[in-house]
TORKOL-4160 file (C-alpha; in steps of 0.2 Angstrom, whole numbers, padded with zeros to 4 digits, m for minus):
261
<pt num="1" X="0000" Y="0000" Z="0000"/>
<pt num="2" X="0006" Y="0018" Z="m0002"/>
<pt num="3" X="m0006" Y="0027" Z="0010"/>
<pt num="4" X="0000" Y="0043" Z="0019"/>
<pt num="5" X="0012" Y="0040" Z="0033"/>
<pt num="6" X="0001" Y="0042" Z="0049"/>
<pt num="7" X="m0013" Y="0030" Z="0045"/>
<pt num="8" X="m0008" Y="0018" Z="0059"/>
<pt num="9" X="m0021" Y="0018" Z="0071"/>
<pt num="10" X="m0020" Y="0029" Z="0087"/>
<pt num="11" X="m0017" Y="0018" Z="0103"/>
<pt num="12" X="m0031" Y="0016" Z="0115"/>
<pt num="13" X="m0030" Y="0016" Z="0134"/>
<pt num="14" X="m0021" Y="0000" Z="0139"/>
<pt num="15" X="m0015" Y="m0005" Z="0122"/>
<pt num="16" X="0004" Y="m0006" Z="0117"/>
<pt num="17" X="0012" Y="0011" Z="0110"/>
<pt num="18" X="0011" Y="0012" Z="0091"/>
<pt num="19" X="0027" Y="0014" Z="0082"/>
<pt num="20" X="0032" Y="0022" Z="0065"/>
<pt num="21" X="0049" Y="0017" Z="0058"/>
<pt num="22" X="0056" Y="0029" Z="0045"/>
<pt num="23" X="0069" Y="0024" Z="0031"/>
<pt num="24" X="0077" Y="0039" Z="0023"/>
<pt num="25" X="0083" Y="0034" Z="0006"/>
<pt num="26" X="0092" Y="0042" Z="m0008"/>
<pt num="27" X="0095" Y="0031" Z="m0025"/>
<pt num="28" X="0093" Y="0014" Z="m0015"/>
<pt num="29" X="0084" Y="0004" Z="m0029"/>
<pt num="30" X="0096" Y="m0010" Z="m0026"/>
<pt num="31" X="0097" Y="m0012" Z="m0007"/>
<pt num="32" X="0078" Y="m0008" Z="m0003"/>
<pt num="33" X="0070" Y="m0025" Z="m0008"/>
<pt num="34" X="0083" Y="m0034" Z="0004"/>
<pt num="35" X="0080" Y="m0020" Z="0017"/>
<pt num="36" X="0062" Y="m0021" Z="0018"/>
<pt num="37" X="0060" Y="m0040" Z="0017"/>
<pt num="38" X="0073" Y="m0042" Z="0032"/>
<pt num="39" X="0065" Y="m0028" Z="0042"/>
<pt num="40" X="0047" Y="m0033" Z="0040"/>
<pt num="41" X="0051" Y="m0051" Z="0044"/>
<pt num="42" X="0060" Y="m0046" Z="0060"/>
<pt num="43" X="0046" Y="m0034" Z="0066"/>
<pt num="44" X="0033" Y="m0047" Z="0063"/>
<pt num="45" X="0043" Y="m0059" Z="0073"/>
<pt num="46" X="0050" Y="m0047" Z="0087"/>
<pt num="47" X="0040" Y="m0032" Z="0090"/>
<pt num="48" X="0022" Y="m0033" Z="0098"/>
<pt num="49" X="0018" Y="m0016" Z="0096"/>
<pt num="50" X="0008" Y="m0010" Z="0081"/>
<pt num="51" X="0021" Y="m0004" Z="0068"/>
<pt num="52" X="0022" Y="0003" Z="0051"/>
<pt num="53" X="0037" Y="0006" Z="0040"/>
<pt num="54" X="0038" Y="0023" Z="0030"/>
<pt num="55" X="0051" Y="0024" Z="0016"/>
<pt num="56" X="0056" Y="0042" Z="0014"/>
<pt num="57" X="0063" Y="0045" Z="m0003"/>
<pt num="58" X="0074" Y="0061" Z="m0003"/>
<pt num="59" X="0072" Y="0065" Z="m0022"/>
<pt num="60" X="0079" Y="0049" Z="m0028"/>
<pt num="61" X="0084" Y="0049" Z="m0047"/>
<pt num="62" X="0085" Y="0031" Z="m0050"/>
<pt num="63" X="0071" Y="0018" Z="m0049"/>
<pt num="64" X="0068" Y="0020" Z="m0030"/>
<pt num="65" X="0051" Y="0026" Z="m0032"/>
<pt num="66" X="0044" Y="0011" Z="m0043"/>
<pt num="67" X="0054" Y="m0001" Z="m0032"/>
<pt num="68" X="0046" Y="0007" Z="m0016"/>
<pt num="69" X="0028" Y="0006" Z="m0023"/>
<pt num="70" X="0030" Y="m0012" Z="m0027"/>
<pt num="71" X="0036" Y="m0015" Z="m0010"/>
<pt num="72" X="0021" Y="m0007" Z="m0002"/>
<pt num="73" X="0010" Y="m0018" Z="m0013"/>
<pt num="74" X="0019" Y="m0033" Z="m0008"/>
<pt num="75" X="0021" Y="m0030" Z="0011"/>
<pt num="76" X="0008" Y="m0025" Z="0023"/>
<pt num="77" X="0012" Y="m0010" Z="0034"/>
<pt num="78" X="0025" Y="m0002" Z="0022"/>
<pt num="79" X="0021" Y="0015" Z="0016"/>
<pt num="80" X="0031" Y="0026" Z="0003"/>
<pt num="81" X="0033" Y="0046" Z="0004"/>
<pt num="82" X="0042" Y="0055" Z="m0010"/>
<pt num="83" X="0051" Y="0072" Z="m0006"/>
<pt num="84" X="0055" Y="0084" Z="m0019"/>
<pt num="85" X="0071" Y="0090" Z="m0011"/>
<pt num="86" X="0086" Y="0079" Z="m0004"/>
<pt num="87" X="0091" Y="0079" Z="0015"/>
<pt num="88" X="0089" Y="0065" Z="0028"/>
<pt num="89" X="0084" Y="0078" Z="0041"/>
<pt num="90" X="0071" Y="0085" Z="0029"/>
<pt num="91" X="0064" Y="0067" Z="0027"/>
<pt num="92" X="0063" Y="0064" Z="0045"/>
<pt num="93" X="0056" Y="0080" Z="0049"/>
<pt num="94" X="0041" Y="0077" Z="0037"/>
<pt num="95" X="0038" Y="0059" Z="0041"/>
<pt num="96" X="0039" Y="0063" Z="0060"/>
<pt num="97" X="0029" Y="0078" Z="0060"/>
<pt num="98" X="0014" Y="0069" Z="0049"/>
<pt num="99" X="0015" Y="0054" Z="0060"/>
<pt num="100" X="0000" Y="0049" Z="0071"/>
<pt num="101" X="0010" Y="0034" Z="0079"/>
<pt num="102" X="0015" Y="0036" Z="0099"/>
<pt num="103" X="0034" Y="0032" Z="0095"/>
<pt num="104" X="0043" Y="0038" Z="0079"/>
<pt num="105" X="0059" Y="0031" Z="0075"/>
<pt num="106" X="0072" Y="0029" Z="0060"/>
<pt num="107" X="0086" Y="0018" Z="0054"/>
<pt num="108" X="0098" Y="0018" Z="0040"/>
<pt num="109" X="0093" Y="0009" Z="0023"/>
<pt num="110" X="0109" Y="m0002" Z="0025"/>
<pt num="111" X="0103" Y="m0009" Z="0041"/>
<pt num="112" X="0121" Y="m0007" Z="0048"/>
<pt num="113" X="0114" Y="m0007" Z="0066"/>
<pt num="114" X="0109" Y="m0025" Z="0072"/>
<pt num="115" X="0090" Y="m0026" Z="0072"/>
<pt num="116" X="0088" Y="m0035" Z="0089"/>
<pt num="117" X="0093" Y="m0018" Z="0097"/>
<pt num="118" X="0077" Y="m0009" Z="0090"/>
<pt num="119" X="0065" Y="m0017" Z="0102"/>
<pt num="120" X="0077" Y="m0011" Z="0116"/>
<pt num="121" X="0074" Y="0007" Z="0109"/>
<pt num="122" X="0056" Y="0004" Z="0111"/>
<pt num="123" X="0056" Y="m0003" Z="0127"/>
<pt num="124" X="0067" Y="0012" Z="0134"/>
<pt num="125" X="0054" Y="0024" Z="0128"/>
<pt num="126" X="0040" Y="0014" Z="0136"/>
<pt num="127" X="0050" Y="0014" Z="0151"/>
<pt num="128" X="0049" Y="0034" Z="0152"/>
<pt num="129" X="0063" Y="0040" Z="0141"/>
<pt num="130" X="0059" Y="0055" Z="0129"/>
<pt num="131" X="0073" Y="0049" Z="0116"/>
<pt num="132" X="0082" Y="0032" Z="0114"/>
<pt num="133" X="0098" Y="0031" Z="0103"/>
<pt num="134" X="0110" Y="0017" Z="0097"/>
<pt num="135" X="0127" Y="0021" Z="0102"/>
<pt num="136" X="0142" Y="0014" Z="0093"/>
<pt num="137" X="0154" Y="0022" Z="0105"/>
<pt num="138" X="0149" Y="0013" Z="0121"/>
<pt num="139" X="0161" Y="0000" Z="0129"/>
<pt num="140" X="0148" Y="m0013" Z="0126"/>
<pt num="141" X="0145" Y="m0010" Z="0108"/>
<pt num="142" X="0153" Y="m0021" Z="0095"/>
<pt num="143" X="0158" Y="m0010" Z="0079"/>
<pt num="144" X="0166" Y="m0015" Z="0063"/>
<pt num="145" X="0173" Y="0000" Z="0053"/>
<pt num="146" X="0189" Y="0007" Z="0048"/>
<pt num="147" X="0202" Y="0018" Z="0058"/>
<pt num="148" X="0197" Y="0034" Z="0049"/>
<pt num="149" X="0178" Y="0033" Z="0052"/>
<pt num="150" X="0181" Y="0028" Z="0070"/>
<pt num="151" X="0193" Y="0042" Z="0073"/>
<pt num="152" X="0181" Y="0055" Z="0065"/>
<pt num="153" X="0166" Y="0049" Z="0075"/>
<pt num="154" X="0174" Y="0049" Z="0092"/>
<pt num="155" X="0183" Y="0066" Z="0088"/>
<pt num="156" X="0165" Y="0074" Z="0084"/>
<pt num="157" X="0158" Y="0066" Z="0099"/>
<pt num="158" X="0171" Y="0074" Z="0110"/>
<pt num="159" X="0169" Y="0091" Z="0102"/>
<pt num="160" X="0151" Y="0091" Z="0105"/>
<pt num="161" X="0152" Y="0086" Z="0123"/>
<pt num="162" X="0166" Y="0099" Z="0126"/>
<pt num="163" X="0156" Y="0113" Z="0118"/>
<pt num="164" X="0139" Y="0110" Z="0126"/>
<pt num="165" X="0144" Y="0099" Z="0142"/>
<pt num="166" X="0131" Y="0086" Z="0139"/>
<pt num="167" X="0138" Y="0070" Z="0138"/>
<pt num="168" X="0131" Y="0062" Z="0123"/>
<pt num="169" X="0136" Y="0044" Z="0119"/>
<pt num="170" X="0134" Y="0045" Z="0101"/>
<pt num="171" X="0126" Y="0059" Z="0091"/>
<pt num="172" X="0125" Y="0052" Z="0074"/>
<pt num="173" X="0122" Y="0033" Z="0074"/>
<pt num="174" X="0107" Y="0031" Z="0062"/>
<pt num="175" X="0096" Y="0022" Z="0074"/>
<pt num="176" X="0084" Y="0032" Z="0085"/>
<pt num="177" X="0067" Y="0033" Z="0093"/>
<pt num="178" X="0058" Y="0045" Z="0102"/>
<pt num="179" X="0040" Y="0050" Z="0107"/>
<pt num="180" X="0029" Y="0058" Z="0094"/>
<pt num="181" X="0026" Y="0072" Z="0107"/>
<pt num="182" X="0045" Y="0075" Z="0109"/>
<pt num="183" X="0047" Y="0076" Z="0090"/>
<pt num="184" X="0033" Y="0088" Z="0090"/>
<pt num="185" X="0042" Y="0099" Z="0103"/>
<pt num="186" X="0060" Y="0098" Z="0096"/>
<pt num="187" X="0059" Y="0096" Z="0077"/>
<pt num="188" X="0050" Y="0113" Z="0072"/>
<pt num="189" X="0066" Y="0121" Z="0081"/>
<pt num="190" X="0079" Y="0112" Z="0071"/>
<pt num="191" X="0086" Y="0122" Z="0057"/>
<pt num="192" X="0096" Y="0109" Z="0048"/>
<pt num="193" X="0089" Y="0098" Z="0035"/>
<pt num="194" X="0103" Y="0087" Z="0032"/>
<pt num="195" X="0115" Y="0076" Z="0042"/>
<pt num="196" X="0117" Y="0089" Z="0056"/>
<pt num="197" X="0099" Y="0086" Z="0061"/>
<pt num="198" X="0102" Y="0072" Z="0072"/>
<pt num="199" X="0115" Y="0081" Z="0082"/>
<pt num="200" X="0104" Y="0097" Z="0083"/>
<pt num="201" X="0090" Y="0086" Z="0089"/>
<pt num="202" X="0101" Y="0079" Z="0103"/>
<pt num="203" X="0109" Y="0094" Z="0108"/>
<pt num="204" X="0092" Y="0103" Z="0111"/>
<pt num="205" X="0085" Y="0088" Z="0120"/>
<pt num="206" X="0100" Y="0087" Z="0132"/>
<pt num="207" X="0101" Y="0105" Z="0135"/>
<pt num="208" X="0083" Y="0106" Z="0140"/>
<pt num="209" X="0081" Y="0092" Z="0151"/>
<pt num="210" X="0074" Y="0078" Z="0140"/>
<pt num="211" X="0078" Y="0061" Z="0145"/>
<pt num="212" X="0090" Y="0052" Z="0133"/>
<pt num="213" X="0092" Y="0034" Z="0135"/>
<pt num="214" X="0108" Y="0026" Z="0126"/>
<pt num="215" X="0108" Y="0007" Z="0119"/>
<pt num="216" X="0125" Y="m0001" Z="0115"/>
<pt num="217" X="0123" Y="m0008" Z="0098"/>
<pt num="218" X="0132" Y="m0021" Z="0086"/>
<pt num="219" X="0136" Y="m0011" Z="0070"/>
<pt num="220" X="0144" Y="m0015" Z="0053"/>
<pt num="221" X="0150" Y="m0001" Z="0042"/>
<pt num="222" X="0143" Y="m0001" Z="0024"/>
<pt num="223" X="0158" Y="m0001" Z="0013"/>
<pt num="224" X="0147" Y="0006" Z="m0001"/>
<pt num="225" X="0141" Y="0021" Z="0008"/>
<pt num="226" X="0141" Y="0037" Z="m0003"/>
<pt num="227" X="0141" Y="0049" Z="0012"/>
<pt num="228" X="0154" Y="0063" Z="0009"/>
<pt num="229" X="0164" Y="0063" Z="0026"/>
<pt num="230" X="0173" Y="0079" Z="0023"/>
<pt num="231" X="0158" Y="0089" Z="0018"/>
<pt num="232" X="0148" Y="0082" Z="0031"/>
<pt num="233" X="0161" Y="0087" Z="0045"/>
<pt num="234" X="0161" Y="0104" Z="0038"/>
<pt num="235" X="0143" Y="0106" Z="0039"/>
<pt num="236" X="0142" Y="0098" Z="0057"/>
<pt num="237" X="0156" Y="0111" Z="0063"/>
<pt num="238" X="0145" Y="0125" Z="0056"/>
<pt num="239" X="0130" Y="0119" Z="0065"/>
<pt num="240" X="0139" Y="0117" Z="0081"/>
<pt num="241" X="0146" Y="0135" Z="0080"/>
<pt num="242" X="0128" Y="0141" Z="0076"/>
<pt num="243" X="0121" Y="0132" Z="0091"/>
<pt num="244" X="0136" Y="0137" Z="0103"/>
<pt num="245" X="0135" Y="0156" Z="0099"/>
<pt num="246" X="0119" Y="0158" Z="0092"/>
<pt num="247" X="0109" Y="0149" Z="0107"/>
<pt num="248" X="0101" Y="0133" Z="0110"/>
<pt num="249" X="0082" Y="0135" Z="0107"/>
<pt num="250" X="0071" Y="0135" Z="0123"/>
<pt num="251" X="0059" Y="0120" Z="0122"/>
<pt num="252" X="0046" Y="0114" Z="0133"/>
<pt num="253" X="0047" Y="0095" Z="0139"/>
<pt num="254" X="0032" Y="0085" Z="0136"/>
<pt num="255" X="0025" Y="0073" Z="0149"/>
<pt num="256" X="0034" Y="0056" Z="0148"/>
<pt num="257" X="0024" Y="0042" Z="0139"/>
<pt num="258" X="0011" Y="0033" Z="0147"/>
<pt num="259" X="0015" Y="0015" Z="0151"/>
<pt num="260" X="0009" Y="0001" Z="0140"/>
<pt num="261" X="m0001" Y="m0014" Z="0147"/>
């Protein structure tokens, strides 16, 4: 099906929280069939919450749209949204703010993070956290990636924490969940629509007292990733300086989520 994201039923009292999983994609025609098959099978077998997957297409110029539409017909609970402009942050902003689920989340299309950690994110939210994030930098995490990416990731995280004194474990792991009310409070205040979106979200949340849970993860680097590391790093530094000297927005914390059954 290709209904608009947000069609997932609203939770009734005593029912488990509903969950939206957004997959931001750009030119992922080859990876998507495997990704959706793996993810839907895992969710059916391992997540008791009502869920739906939203493929958020960042203006792909390959066959991502046609592939996604076929997947929506093939798999129940999969939806497709096309965005006219690129930007992972823009995809998350659009999908989350249109969602009617209790919990919104996202993971990268390459499924680099081991899926058994996803229910742990949901459990952390249901236990009262506003945000739950996967951390590749925790001592308990198992990470397979090259020295260069590991060094850049750890250096970037140290820079964030030294500038804002917030103790984030991992700002940019593509594996996060948050309550919809948290997204509605913070996301409209985020200015970045690209890779810095994650960091801006977490800095605002941490500085304004939101509860952030961290889940150590098993994570394998995707050697085919097309992310421009240096270009992204420059964008990140500009974003950090904007927040450090321009000020972190003041955001009202929503009430923690009501416990499930």
